[in-house]
LUMTORMI-771366 format. One record per residue: residue number from 1; residue in one letter; x, y, z of N, C-alpha, C in turn. Coordinates in nm, 3 decimals, always signed. Layout:
NUM; a; X; Y; Z; X; Y; Z; X; Y; Z
...
END
This chain:
1; m; +10.094; +7.647; +11.001; +9.980; +7.730; +10.962; +9.950; +7.830; +11.073
2; p; +9.902; +7.950; +11.036; +9.872; +8.048; +11.139; +9.747; +8.010; +11.215
3; a; +9.737; +8.065; +11.334; +9.619; +8.038; +11.413; +9.499; +8.104; +11.351
4; k; +9.385; +8.037; +11.357; +9.260; +8.094; +11.310; +9.165; +8.094; +11.427
5; h; +9.112; +8.209; +11.457; +9.027; +8.223; +11.574; +8.884; +8.239; +11.526
6; d; +8.796; +8.149; +11.565; +8.656; +8.158; +11.527; +8.576; +8.206; +11.647
7; h; +8.492; +8.306; +11.624; +8.414; +8.364; +11.732; +8.269; +8.370; +11.689
8; h; +8.178; +8.329; +11.776; +8.037; +8.329; +11.744; +7.962; +8.407; +11.852
9; d; +7.891; +8.510; +11.808; +7.800; +8.583; +11.894; +7.862; +8.633; +12.023
10; h; +7.982; +8.689; +12.016; +8.037; +8.760; +12.130; +7.961; +8.891; +12.141
11; d; +7.894; +8.915; +12.253; +7.805; +9.029; +12.266; +7.864; +9.127; +12.366
12; h; +7.936; +9.228; +12.316; +7.999; +9.327; +12.404; +7.946; +9.464; +12.365
13; d; +7.877; +9.531; +12.454; +7.822; +9.662; +12.425; +7.917; +9.767; +12.482
14; l; +8.028; +9.790; +12.414; +8.128; +9.883; +12.463; +8.106; +10.024; +12.412
15; g; +8.029; +10.036; +12.305; +8.007; +10.168; +12.246; +8.134; +10.225; +12.188
16; g; +8.135; +10.356; +12.163; +8.256; +10.422; +12.115; +8.266; +10.419; +11.964
17; h; +8.377; +10.468; +11.913; +8.399; +10.480; +11.769; +8.536; +10.424; +11.736
18; d; +8.567; +10.426; +11.606; +8.691; +10.362; +11.565; +8.815; +10.437; +11.609
19; d; +8.798; +10.561; +11.662; +8.917; +10.629; +11.712; +8.969; +10.563; +11.840
20; h; +8.887; +10.475; +11.900; +8.935; +10.401; +12.017; +9.043; +10.302; +11.980
21; i; +9.047; +10.262; +11.854; +9.147; +10.166; +11.811; +9.234; +10.224; +11.701
22; a; +9.242; +10.356; +11.697; +9.326; +10.422; +11.597; +9.415; +10.527; +11.663
23; p; +9.505; +10.483; +11.750; +9.592; +10.578; +11.818; +9.697; +10.633; +11.724
24; a; +9.777; +10.725; +11.773; +9.886; +10.780; +11.693; +9.983; +10.668; +11.656
25; e; +10.064; +10.696; +11.557; +10.160; +10.596; +11.509; +10.242; +10.540; +11.625
26; a; +10.243; +10.408; +11.635; +10.313; +10.343; +11.745; +10.464; +10.348; +11.722
27; p; +10.543; +10.340; +11.829; +10.690; +10.335; +11.812; +10.727; +10.209; +11.737
28; p; +10.844; +10.206; +11.675; +10.883; +10.088; +11.595; +10.886; +9.962; +11.680
29; s; +10.837; +9.853; +11.620; +10.837; +9.725; +11.689; +10.976; +9.664; +11.686
30; a; +10.992; +9.555; +11.760; +11.120; +9.484; +11.760; +11.156; +9.435; +11.620
31; h; +11.054; +9.392; +11.545; +11.077; +9.344; +11.409; +11.126; +9.458; +11.319
32; e; +11.067; +9.577; +11.336; +11.106; +9.692; +11.254; +11.248; +9.737; +11.288
33; i; +11.281; +9.736; +11.416; +11.417; +9.774; +11.458; +11.518; +9.675; +11.400
34; l; +11.484; +9.546; +11.404; +11.573; +9.444; +11.349; +11.589; +9.462; +11.198
35; e; +11.480; +9.493; +11.131; +11.484; +9.513; +10.986; +11.577; +9.630; +10.950
36; r; +11.566; +9.738; +11.026; +11.651; +9.855; +11.000; +11.799; +9.821; +11.024
37; a; +11.825; +9.746; +11.129; +11.964; +9.710; +11.161; +12.023; +9.621; +11.052
38; i; +11.944; +9.525; +11.004; +11.992; +9.437; +10.898; +12.016; +9.516; +10.770
39; s; +11.924; +9.607; +10.737; +11.940; +9.690; +10.618; +12.068; +9.771; +10.625
40; a; +12.093; +9.832; +10.741; +12.214; +9.913; +10.758; +12.340; +9.828; +10.743
41; l; +12.335; +9.706; +10.797; +12.451; +9.616; +10.788; +12.476; +9.573; +10.643
42; l; +12.368; +9.541; +10.569; +12.382; +9.500; +10.429; +12.438; +9.613; +10.344
43; i; +12.395; +9.736; +10.374; +12.447; +9.851; +10.300; +12.596; +9.870; +10.332
44; e; +12.629; +9.860; +10.460; +12.768; +9.878; +10.503; +12.860; +9.774; +10.439
45; k; +12.812; +9.650; +10.423; +12.894; +9.542; +10.366; +12.892; +9.542; +10.213
46; g; +12.813; +9.632; +10.155; +12.808; +9.640; +10.009; +12.724; +9.533; +9.944
47; v; +12.642; +9.464; +10.021; +12.555; +9.360; +9.965; +12.443; +9.422; +9.883
48; i; +12.393; +9.535; +9.928; +12.286; +9.605; +9.860; +12.310; +9.755; +9.875
49; a; +12.267; +9.831; +9.775; +12.285; +9.976; +9.781; +12.164; +10.041; +9.845
50; e; +12.187; +10.152; +9.912; +12.077; +10.225; +9.975; +11.975; +10.268; +9.871
51; a; +12.022; +10.301; +9.750; +11.931; +10.342; +9.643; +11.835; +10.230; +9.606
52; d; +11.882; +10.105; +9.611; +11.796; +9.991; +9.580; +11.686; +9.977; +9.684
53; i; +11.724; +9.997; +9.810; +11.624; +9.991; +9.917; +11.521; +10.101; +9.900
54; q; +11.567; +10.222; +9.866; +11.476; +10.334; +9.850; +11.381; +10.312; +9.732
55; r; +11.433; +10.252; +9.624; +11.346; +10.223; +9.510; +11.236; +10.125; +9.549
56; q; +11.270; +10.026; +9.630; +11.169; +9.930; +9.675; +11.068; +9.997; +9.767
57; i; +11.117; +10.085; +9.854; +11.026; +10.158; +9.943; +10.930; +10.244; +9.860
58; n; +10.983; +10.311; +9.759; +10.899; +10.396; +9.674; +10.796; +10.312; +9.598
59; f; +10.840; +10.193; +9.552; +10.747; +10.105; +9.481; +10.632; +10.064; +9.573
60; m; +10.665; +10.023; +9.695; +10.560; +9.980; +9.788; +10.469; +10.096; +9.825
61; a; +10.526; +10.216; +9.835; +10.445; +10.334; +9.867; +10.347; +10.367; +9.756
62; s; +10.382; +10.324; +9.633; +10.292; +10.351; +9.520; +10.172; +10.258; +9.519
63; r; +10.179; +10.151; +9.595; +10.065; +10.059; +9.605; +9.956; +10.125; +9.689
64; n; +9.831; +10.102; +9.657; +9.722; +10.159; +9.736; +9.598; +10.073; +9.721
65; p; +9.497; +10.093; +9.805; +9.378; +10.006; +9.802; +9.301; +10.006; +9.671
66; a; +9.326; +10.103; +9.584; +9.254; +10.107; +9.456; +9.283; +9.981; +9.374
67; l; +9.403; +9.927; +9.387; +9.437; +9.805; +9.314; +9.355; +9.688; +9.368
68; g; +9.349; +9.676; +9.500; +9.267; +9.572; +9.560; +9.121; +9.585; +9.522
69; a; +9.073; +9.710; +9.514; +8.934; +9.734; +9.476; +8.904; +9.684; +9.335
70; k; +9.001; +9.701; +9.245; +8.983; +9.651; +9.108; +8.974; +9.498; +9.107
71; i; +9.054; +9.434; +9.191; +9.053; +9.289; +9.200; +8.918; +9.240; +9.252
72; v; +8.870; +9.303; +9.358; +8.740; +9.265; +9.416; +8.628; +9.289; +9.315
73; a; +8.631; +9.402; +9.247; +8.526; +9.433; +9.149; +8.521; +9.328; +9.039
74; k; +8.637; +9.285; +8.993; +8.640; +9.181; +8.890; +8.585; +9.049; +8.945
75; a; +8.617; +9.020; +9.071; +8.564; +8.898; +9.134; +8.412; +8.904; +9.144
76; w; +8.358; +9.021; +9.174; +8.212; +9.036; +9.179; +8.150; +9.017; +9.041
77; a; +8.214; +9.071; +8.940; +8.156; +9.073; +8.806; +8.180; +8.945; +8.726
78; d; +8.285; +8.871; +8.762; +8.327; +8.756; +8.682; +8.341; +8.633; +8.772
79; p; +8.237; +8.548; +8.778; +8.243; +8.430; +8.866; +8.361; +8.338; +8.838
80; a; +8.398; +8.325; +8.712; +8.511; +8.237; +8.678; +8.640; +8.293; +8.734
81; f; +8.657; +8.424; +8.726; +8.776; +8.487; +8.784; +8.777; +8.469; +8.935
82; k; +8.663; +8.489; +9.000; +8.657; +8.474; +9.146; +8.694; +8.333; +9.187
83; k; +8.643; +8.235; +9.116; +8.675; +8.096; +9.148; +8.824; +8.070; +9.136
84; a; +8.885; +8.122; +9.029; +9.028; +8.105; +9.009; +9.108; +8.181; +9.114
85; l; +9.061; +8.301; +9.150; +9.131; +8.384; +9.249; +9.136; +8.315; +9.384
86; v; +9.025; +8.255; +9.424; +9.020; +8.186; +9.553; +9.106; +8.060; +9.550
87; a; +9.102; +7.988; +9.438; +9.174; +7.861; +9.428; +9.324; +7.881; +9.407
88; e; +9.362; +7.974; +9.320; +9.503; +7.995; +9.287; +9.532; +8.145; +9.277
89; p; +9.536; +8.213; +9.391; +9.553; +8.359; +9.387; +9.682; +8.405; +9.321
90; r; +9.793; +8.337; +9.346; +9.921; +8.379; +9.290; +9.916; +8.378; +9.137
91; e; +9.873; +8.267; +9.079; +9.869; +8.253; +8.935; +9.764; +8.346; +8.873
92; t; +9.652; +8.360; +8.939; +9.543; +8.441; +8.886; +9.577; +8.590; +8.884
93; l; +9.639; +8.638; +8.990; +9.677; +8.779; +8.994; +9.786; +8.810; +8.891
94; k; +9.876; +8.716; +8.870; +9.981; +8.736; +8.770; +9.921; +8.740; +8.630
95; a; +9.827; +8.651; +8.603; +9.769; +8.641; +8.470; +9.679; +8.760; +8.436
96; h; +9.603; +8.808; +8.532; +9.502; +8.911; +8.503; +9.547; +9.053; +8.539
97; f; +9.636; +9.066; +8.638; +9.676; +9.199; +8.682; +9.826; +9.221; +8.678
98; d; +9.901; +9.122; +8.633; +10.047; +9.129; +8.628; +10.105; +9.163; +8.765
99; i; +10.045; +9.108; +8.869; +10.093; +9.125; +9.007; +10.169; +8.999; +9.045
100; d; +10.295; +9.014; +9.076; +10.378; +8.902; +9.115; +10.401; +8.905; +9.265
101; i; +10.331; +8.818; +9.338; +10.346; +8.816; +9.483; +10.461; +8.727; +9.527
102; g; +10.528; +8.665; +9.430; +10.643; +8.582; +9.464; +10.602; +8.449; +9.524
103; t; +10.700; +8.374; +9.567; +10.674; +8.241; +9.623; +10.701; +8.233; +9.773
104; a; +10.760; +8.338; +9.829; +10.794; +8.334; +9.972; +10.672; +8.353; +10.060
105; t; +10.571; +8.423; +10.007; +10.452; +8.454; +10.085; +10.328; +8.400; +10.015
106; e; +10.243; +8.336; +10.091; +10.117; +8.284; +10.038; +10.008; +8.388; +10.058
107; l; +9.918; +8.399; +9.962; +9.802; +8.486; +9.973; +9.677; +8.400; +9.975
108; k; +9.593; +8.422; +10.074; +9.466; +8.349; +10.083; +9.351; +8.448; +10.063
109; v; +9.262; +8.415; +9.972; +9.148; +8.502; +9.941; +9.023; +8.437; +9.997
110; i; +8.948; +8.513; +10.077; +8.829; +8.461; +10.144; +8.712; +8.555; +10.115
111; e; +8.597; +8.496; +10.085; +8.479; +8.575; +10.053; +8.385; +8.583; +10.173
112; n; +8.340; +8.703; +10.204; +8.240; +8.720; +10.308; +8.101; +8.689; +10.253
113; g; +8.015; +8.639; +10.341; +7.879; +8.606; +10.300; +7.783; +8.624; +10.416
114; p; +7.657; +8.591; +10.395; +7.557; +8.612; +10.500; +7.578; +8.525; +10.624
115; r; +7.638; +8.408; +10.608; +7.657; +8.317; +10.722; +7.791; +8.335; +10.791
116; d; +7.891; +8.383; +10.718; +8.027; +8.396; +10.773; +8.086; +8.531; +10.735
117; h; +8.141; +8.599; +10.835; +8.212; +8.724; +10.810; +8.355; +8.706; +10.858
118; h; +8.450; +8.745; +10.773; +8.592; +8.726; +10.802; +8.660; +8.861; +10.820
119; v; +8.749; +8.867; +10.917; +8.825; +8.988; +10.944; +8.970; +8.948; +10.970
120; v; +9.062; +9.035; +10.931; +9.204; +9.001; +10.935; +9.278; +9.088; +11.035
121; t; +9.374; +9.028; +11.101; +9.465; +9.101; +11.188; +9.604; +9.038; +11.174
122; c; +9.699; +9.093; +11.247; +9.831; +9.030; +11.262; +9.867; +9.047; +11.408
123; t; +9.854; +8.940; +11.484; +9.872; +8.952; +11.629; +10.016; +8.978; +11.670
124; l; +10.113; +8.946; +11.585; +10.253; +8.963; +11.621; +10.310; +9.098; +11.581
125; c; +10.272; +9.148; +11.463; +10.328; +9.277; +11.419; +10.229; +9.345; +11.326
126; s; +10.259; +9.352; +11.195; +10.167; +9.420; +11.104; +10.173; +9.358; +10.965
127; c; +10.179; +9.225; +10.956; +10.181; +9.158; +10.826; +10.054; +9.194; +10.750
128; y; +10.070; +9.226; +10.622; +9.962; +9.290; +10.547; +9.990; +9.273; +10.398
129; p; +9.888; +9.258; +10.312; +9.912; +9.240; +10.168; +9.947; +9.372; +10.099
130; r; +10.066; +9.424; +10.125; +10.104; +9.557; +10.077; +10.105; +9.567; +9.925
131; l; +10.139; +9.458; +9.856; +10.143; +9.463; +9.710; +10.006; +9.494; +9.651
132; i; +9.901; +9.461; +9.726; +9.764; +9.480; +9.677; +9.696; +9.600; +9.742
133; l; +9.720; +9.621; +9.871; +9.650; +9.726; +9.944; +9.738; +9.844; +9.984
134; g; +9.868; +9.836; +9.960; +9.956; +9.944; +10.002; +9.990; +9.933; +10.150
135; p; +10.044; +10.039; +10.209; +10.082; +10.035; +10.351; +9.958; +10.017; +10.441
136; p; +9.972; +9.943; +10.551; +9.858; +9.925; +10.641; +9.826; +10.053; +10.717
137; p; +9.699; +10.072; +10.754; +9.665; +10.190; +10.835; +9.724; +10.180; +10.975
138; a; +9.737; +10.293; +11.042; +9.799; +10.296; +11.174; +9.723; +10.208; +11.273
139; w; +9.589; +10.208; +11.263; +9.512; +10.130; +11.360; +9.535; +9.980; +11.343
140; y; +9.564; +9.934; +11.222; +9.590; +9.792; +11.198; +9.716; +9.747; +11.272
141; k; +9.813; +9.839; +11.284; +9.939; +9.806; +11.349; +9.934; +9.824; +11.501
142; s; +9.828; +9.886; +11.551; +9.821; +9.916; +11.693; +9.800; +9.789; +11.775
143; f; +9.858; +9.787; +11.895; +9.843; +9.672; +11.984; +9.696; +9.655; +12.023
144; e; +9.625; +9.765; +12.038; +9.485; +9.757; +12.082; +9.401; +9.680; +11.981
145; y; +9.415; +9.715; +11.852; +9.338; +9.642; +11.751; +9.381; +9.496; +11.745
146; r; +9.512; +9.472; +11.744; +9.564; +9.337; +11.727; +9.520; +9.243; +11.839
147; s; +9.506; +9.297; +11.958; +9.466; +9.214; +12.071; +9.315; +9.207; +12.086
148; r; +9.248; +9.319; +12.067; +9.104; +9.322; +12.092; +9.022; +9.250; +11.986
149; v; +9.064; +9.259; +11.858; +8.982; +9.199; +11.753; +8.978; +9.047; +11.767
150; v; +9.081; +8.989; +11.828; +9.082; +8.845; +11.853; +8.990; +8.811; +11.970
151; a; +8.995; +8.891; +12.075; +8.920; +8.861; +12.197; +8.772; +8.901; +12.188
152; e; +8.744; +9.012; +12.120; +8.606; +9.062; +12.112; +8.579; +9.122; +11.974
153; p; +8.575; +9.039; +11.872; +8.563; +9.090; +11.736; +8.436; +9.170; +11.711
154; r; +8.326; +9.129; +11.769; +8.201; +9.201; +11.745; +8.206; +9.342; +11.803
155; a; +8.268; +9.357; +11.917; +8.280; +9.490; +11.978; +8.366; +9.580; +11.890
156; v; +8.474; +9.526; +11.837; +8.562; +9.605; +11.751; +8.491; +9.642; +11.622
157; l; +8.422; +9.547; +11.560; +8.348; +9.577; +11.437; +8.242; +9.683; +11.461
158; k; +8.178; +9.679; +11.577; +8.078; +9.779; +11.609; +8.140; +9.918; +11.616
159; e; +8.262; +9.928; +11.666; +8.329; +10.057; +11.673; +8.367; +10.109; +11.534
160; f; +8.377; +10.019; +11.438; +8.397; +10.059; +11.299; +8.265; +10.092; +11.230
161; g; +8.155; +10.075; +11.300; +8.024; +10.106; +11.243; +7.957; +9.989; +11.174
162; f; +8.002; +9.868; +11.201; +7.947; +9.751; +11.136; +7.909; +9.647; +11.241
163; e; +7.785; +9.600; +11.234; +7.738; +9.499; +11.328; +7.681; +9.381; +11.252
164; p; +7.757; +9.272; +11.238; +7.703; +9.153; +11.171; +7.585; +9.098; +11.248
165; p; +7.486; +9.042; +11.179; +7.374; +8.979; +11.250; +7.422; +8.868; +11.342
166; r; +7.344; +8.839; +11.444; +7.381; +8.732; +11.538; +7.392; +8.597; +11.468
167; s; +7.318; +8.582; +11.359; +7.322; +8.455; +11.285; +7.449; +8.440; +11.202
168; t; +7.528; +8.546; +11.193; +7.652; +8.543; +11.115; +7.770; +8.512; +11.207
169; a; +7.844; +8.409; +11.174; +7.965; +8.375; +11.251; +8.078; +8.468; +11.209
170; v; +8.154; +8.517; +11.307; +8.266; +8.606; +11.281; +8.396; +8.527; +11.301
171; h; +8.480; +8.527; +11.197; +8.606; +8.453; +11.200; +8.722; +8.552; +11.190
172; v; +8.817; +8.543; +11.279; +8.934; +8.631; +11.278; +9.054; +8.552; +11.229
173; h; +9.120; +8.603; +11.124; +9.235; +8.534; +11.064; +9.363; +8.610; +11.097
174; d; +9.465; +8.536; +11.134; +9.591; +8.593; +11.180; +9.695; +8.586; +11.069
175; s; +9.732; +8.701; +11.013; +9.836; +8.706; +10.912; +9.972; +8.675; +10.974
176; t; +10.062; +8.624; +10.892; +10.198; +8.598; +10.938; +10.295; +8.642; +10.829
177; a; +10.423; +8.626; +10.856; +10.524; +8.659; +10.757; +10.512; +8.572; +10.633
178; d; +10.448; +8.456; +10.646; +10.436; +8.362; +10.535; +10.297; +8.362; +10.471
179; l; +10.202; +8.429; +10.531; +10.064; +8.422; +10.483; +9.993; +8.556; +10.498
180; r; +9.934; +8.603; +10.389; +9.855; +8.725; +10.390; +9.712; +8.691; +10.346
181; y; +9.619; +8.781; +10.376; +9.480; +8.759; +10.342; +9.424; +8.876; +10.262
182; l; +9.334; +8.845; +10.171; +9.252; +8.945; +10.103; +9.107; +8.901; +10.119
183; i; +9.025; +8.990; +10.174; +8.884; +8.961; +10.193; +8.804; +9.017; +10.075
184; i; +8.718; +8.934; +10.017; +8.622; +8.981; +9.919; +8.494; +9.017; +9.994
185; p; +8.463; +9.144; +10.008; +8.342; +9.180; +10.082; +8.216; +9.140; +10.006
186; r; +8.106; +9.138; +10.074; +7.978; +9.107; +10.008; +7.945; +9.216; +9.906
187; r; +7.898; +9.173; +9.791; +7.860; +9.268; +9.687; +7.730; +9.337; +9.728
188; p; +7.726; +9.469; +9.726; +7.604; +9.541; +9.764; +7.488; +9.511; +9.669
189; k; +7.370; +9.512; +9.723; +7.251; +9.492; +9.641; +7.229; +9.612; +9.548
190; g; +7.160; +9.586; +9.440; +7.129; +9.694; +9.347; +7.243; +9.729; +9.254
191; t; +7.341; +9.640; +9.239; +7.455; +9.669; +9.152; +7.463; +9.575; +9.033
192; d; +7.356; +9.503; +9.005; +7.355; +9.414; +8.889; +7.378; +9.494; +8.761
193; g; +7.464; +9.442; +8.676; +7.490; +9.507; +8.550; +7.591; +9.621; +8.556
194; w; +7.643; +9.649; +8.675; +7.741; +9.758; +8.688; +7.874; +9.716; +8.625
195; s; +7.946; +9.813; +8.573; +8.080; +9.788; +8.519; +8.176; +9.763; +8.635
196; e; +8.290; +9.703; +8.604; +8.390; +9.679; +8.706; +8.442; +9.810; +8.765
197; a; +8.456; +9.912; +8.681; +8.505; +10.042; +8.730; +8.406; +10.103; +8.829
198; k; +8.278; +10.088; +8.801; +8.176; +10.143; +8.890; +8.169; +10.062; +9.019
199; l; +8.184; +9.931; +9.008; +8.184; +9.845; +9.127; +8.303; +9.875; +9.216
200; a; +8.419; +9.900; +9.155; +8.540; +9.925; +9.233; +8.525; +10.045; +9.325
201; a; +8.442; +10.142; +9.287; +8.422; +10.261; +9.370; +8.351; +10.228; +9.501
202; l; +8.290; +10.110; +9.509; +8.221; +10.070; +9.631; +8.312; +9.995; +9.729
203; v; +8.430; +9.957; +9.682; +8.520; +9.875; +9.762; +8.617; +9.964; +9.840
204; t; +8.616; +9.953; +9.971; +8.706; +10.031; +10.055; +8.817; +9.944; +10.111
205; r; +8.923; +10.009; +10.156; +9.032; +9.937; +10.220; +8.980; +9.853; +10.338
206; d; +8.898; +9.914; +10.423; +8.851; +9.844; +10.542; +8.766; +9.722; +10.507
207; s; +8.691; +9.731; +10.396; +8.608; +9.616; +10.357; +8.694; +9.500; +10.311
208; m; +8.816; +9.528; +10.263; +8.907; +9.421; +10.221; +8.989; +9.367; +10.338
209; i; +8.983; +9.434; +10.452; +9.041; +9.383; +10.577; +8.933; +9.308; +10.654
210; g; +8.808; +9.351; +10.635; +8.696; +9.285; +10.701; +8.637; +9.363; +10.816
211; t; +8.686; +9.485; +10.839; +8.633; +9.566; +10.949; +8.512; +9.648; +10.905
212; a; +8.473; +9.634; +10.780; +8.357; +9.707; +10.728; +8.302; +9.630; +10.610
213; e; +8.185; +9.671; +10.565; +8.129; +9.618; +10.442; +8.159; +9.716; +10.329
214; a; +8.135; +9.673; +10.207; +8.149; +9.763; +10.094; +8.043; +9.872; +10.104
215; l; +8.069; +9.983; +10.037; +7.975; +10.095; +10.039; +7.846; +10.057; +9.968
216; e; +7.737; +10.114; +10.014; +7.611; +10.100; +9.945; +7.613; +10.191; +9.822
217; p; +7.542; +10.156; +9.716; +7.545; +10.238; +9.593; +7.517; +10.387; +9.616
218; a; +7.425; +10.418; +9.705; +7.390; +10.558; +9.729; +7.501; +10.634; +9.798
219; a; +7.592; +10.561; +9.866; +7.699; +10.626; +9.942; +7.827; +10.642; +9.861
220; a; +7.831; +10.582; +9.744; +7.953; +10.585; +9.664; +7.975; +10.721; +9.600
END
């Protein structure tokens, strides 16, 4: 199981903005270099065609946070769906959204609430639920975010413009090659009776990573 880091009331007044943890695209990691080398070898040996790889790349590029937003909106609007999503995400996503996450990778769905706030990172590289959220942002892959959010999560969240109350415990979850996370952000107040399509407009990529909350109705 991946490491789970629980942090309570780390009080760091570092100031600044999220550009402190959003540097330019980092050079390829050792994992990415290895992936490219293996792909080139498989193509050379005729195991797989370059066109097949490109089709998969194009498919993954077509994924974007709007899909994740639809999932979160349905979870907000349908308690039975949310319960099933948290308990059996693979089966639930296949049944309701025809999303097949396969069996090689586990997806864990966690809901944020007033007592506990969850945020996701990948301390080793950039493991991310691409099938649901699309490619990860550059800052998610940066060494600064990956190291700092574990050591000082409240300071990092503050730089994203979000400060959980001191009474709220902040939990940092470490994604791995075998495990991905989807965060269900807190549903904004004043949205009772809203349609799923209207609710989805409040869900941002960052809120599904845990570095922000969902948009307030007036900001949507």
